[in-house]
N, C-alpha and C positions, 0 to 999 in steps of 0.2 A: 464672633461679631453678632450683634443683635439683629434679628431679622426685622426688616422694615414692616411696619404695620400694614395690614391688608387694606385698610381704608386709603392709606397713602399710595400704595401700589395701584389701587383702582383709579387714582387720579390720572395716571398715564392714559388710561382708556377714556376718561371723561374729557381730557384735553387733547385728544389725538388730532383734531382738526386745527388746533392752535399751534402745536409744535411740541418739541421735546421739553419735558420738565424733569428736574432732579429734586431730591429732597435731602435734607441734612437734619439729624436730630438736634433739638435745641430746647432747653427749658422744659423738659418732659413732653414736648410735642415735636413738631417738625417744621422747618422752614421749607417753602416750596419756591424753587428757582427756575427761571427761564433765561438762557443766555447770560448766566452769571448774576442776574438781578433777582432779588427776593420779591416775588409777586404775590405771595400768600404765606399763610401759616396754618398748621393744623394743631388744634388743642382739643382734647377730649372728643376725638373723632368728628370735629366740626371744622369745616374749611372756611377760612377767612381770607379775603382778597384785599390787596393793597388799594387804598383809595387816597384821594387828596381833595383839596377844596373844589376842584373842577368836577370830580366824579361823585363826591359825597351825596349830592341831591339825587342822583340816579340810584344809589344804594338805598337811600332813605325811602324813595318812592317804591322800591321793590320790597320794602319791609325788612331789609337787612339790619342787623344790629351790630353796633361797634364792638370790637374786641376790647375788653377791659380786664384788668387783673388788679389785685390788691397788693400793695407793697407798703409794709409798715403802717397798716391801717388806713392807707390812702388809696382811693380808686384811681388807677392809672388807665388812660385811654390811649390806644395806639392807632396809627393811621391804617387800620384794617377793619373790614366789616364782614359779617357772615355772607357767604355766597348764596344767591337765590337757589332754593332747593331744586327748581326746575332744571338747572344746568346738568344735574346727574342723569337726566333722561333725554336731554336735548343737546347733542354735540355742537350744533351751530350756535345755540345760546351760550354754551360753555366757552366757545371760541370768542364770542363777543365780549363776555364778562372778563375773560382772561386777558383779552387785548386791552380793555380798560385798565386792568390792574398793571399790566406791563407798561402802558403809557404813563401811569401815575408813578411807577418805579423809575422810569426814565427821567421824568420831570424832577423827582426827588433827588436823583443822582446829580442832575445838572445844578440844582440849587446848592447842594452840599459842595460841589466842585467850586462854585463861585465864592462860597464862604471861606474856603481854605486858601484862597489866593490873597 
């Protein structure tokens, strides 16, 4: 079994005040989960956190950049943005930002549940 990337392992320490996180390899990176919901992703050793219309302004104000990738020559933007670099040195700030990401994931799950009915 492939060993988990050290950066991803370090996220357990970064988010220790927030709660338990798990990771799963995906698309050459990792999905970051809390209580079964994807709250972030890691690509090229960069952490991106889940955002939505309610939290996007906070990410923008903090200078975070949206996660984008190119598919068939088209730039695709996902509902994730880079995490503020300060969270790696500030556990309380990490808890606050991961809480925002978790809340966005919860809202996203509720929306998709409504669409499937």
